N, C-alpha and C positions, 0 to 999 in steps of 0.2 A: 504494500500500500504506500502510495506516494503522498507525502504531506507538503502542501504548498503554503507559503506565507506571503500574504499580500500586504501592500503598503498600509500603515496605520491610518485611521481616519477618526475624526471627532464624532462621538455619538451625539445626536441632535437633542435628546431630552436632558441628559444629565452631564454632558461634557466629558465623558470618559473615553479614553482612547481604546479602540477595539482592534484586535488583530484577528485575522481569519485563518483558521487551521482546518483544512478539509472542508471548507465551505461553511463552517460553524463559527460565529463570532466568539472570540475569547477575550475577555476583559484582562488587562495586564495584572490587576489585583488577583484575579482568579488564577492566572498563570503562576504568580508568585506564591499563592497559597498551595497550589498543586506541587510546586517545586520545593516547598518548605522554607522559603526565604521571607515569608510574610511575618512581621512582628505581631505579638499578641494584641497590642493597642490598635494596630491597623486592622486586625481581624474584628475587634469589637466595633470599630468605626464602620467597617464594611457591613457588619451585621446590622448596625443601627440604620445605615443608609438603606439597606435592603428592606428592613422593617418599615421605614418611613414611606418608601416607594410603594410597598405592598398596601399600606394603609390608605395612601392617596388613591391607588387604583380601586381598592375596595369601596371607598367612599364615592368615587366617580361612577363605578359600575353597579352600585347597589340598586335594587329595584326601586323605581321611581317614587320618591316623595312620601313614603309612609313614615309617620312618626309614631309617638306613643299610642298604644292600643290599636295600631293600624289605621289611624285617621290620616289620610293624605293631607298635605299642606293646602291644596286647593279647597278641600272641604272645610278645613279650619278657617281659611281666608273668607270663603263664602259666608260662613256663619258670622264671622266678625263684621264683615261689610253690612250684612242684614241687621245685625244687632246695633251697629253704629248708626244706621239709617233711622232707627226708631229711638235711639238714645242720645243723639247728637254727634256731631263730627269733631269731637275734641280728643285731646290726648288722654284725658281721664276716661272717656267712653271707650277708647281703644284698649286701655289697660283692663278695664272691667269686662269688656266683651271677650278679650283674650283669656282672662281668668275664667269666664263663664264656660267657654268651650273646653278648657282644660278640665274643669270639674265634671262636665258632661262626659268627656272622654274617660275619666277615671271611673265613672259609674256604668256607662253603656259601652259595649263593643261597637266598632264601626258598622258592622253588619246590622246590629239592632237599631242603630241611629238611622241608617239608610232606610230600613224597613218602615220605621215610624215616620220619617220625613216623606216617604213615598205615599204612605196612607193619608197623611195630612194634605198632601197636594192633590191626591185623587178625590178627597172629600170636597175640595174647592170647585171641582168640575160640576157642571150642571148635567142633568139627565138621569136616566135610569141606571146607567152603569156605575155612577158614583154612589148610588144608594147602598150597594153591597159594602162599600167601605165605611159608610156611616152607621150601618145597623149591626154588623157582625160583631159578636162579643170577642172573638179572637183578636180582631183588629183594635178593638177598644183597649184591650189589655196592653198591647204593644205601644199604643199612643200614650196610655197612662204612665208607662215606665219612662217615656221621654219627658212627659210633663213633670213627673216627680224629680227627674234629674235636673230639669230646668229650674224647678223650685229650689232645689238644693244649691244650684249655682247662683241663684239670686240672693239667697241667704248669705252665702260665703263671699260673693263678689260685689254686690250692690248695696 
């Protein structure tokens, strides 16, 4: 097997010089580690850099926008905007509305929250189809849980 070394080049993301051996990029630090000439402090620096890069990639590639209890950022923002529309467009209202959705998220899972919000929206529609959502006891229980969570959030935040 023939090993070919190509000219070194700068890595675009983190500025490390890479050498190519057999078509695979080899970092000079990795080469020194493999040869046994890498010092212990350089090893820990390398490990720390690798950990940081891994954390950055994990944060960037994490599934989109879910926060505590699976509430996506967009859902939290929608709640805060609607809350601020009825409570005033002030910094105090922003803080209280943010607190409110945090309390609701601590009480209800996101799936329960979505179910209750859907039922409430369906109740606002006119016609026979919305009657099912107004009269069914099952739906009433789901909405009652959301209303209790909202009452708790008002006690804690407002």
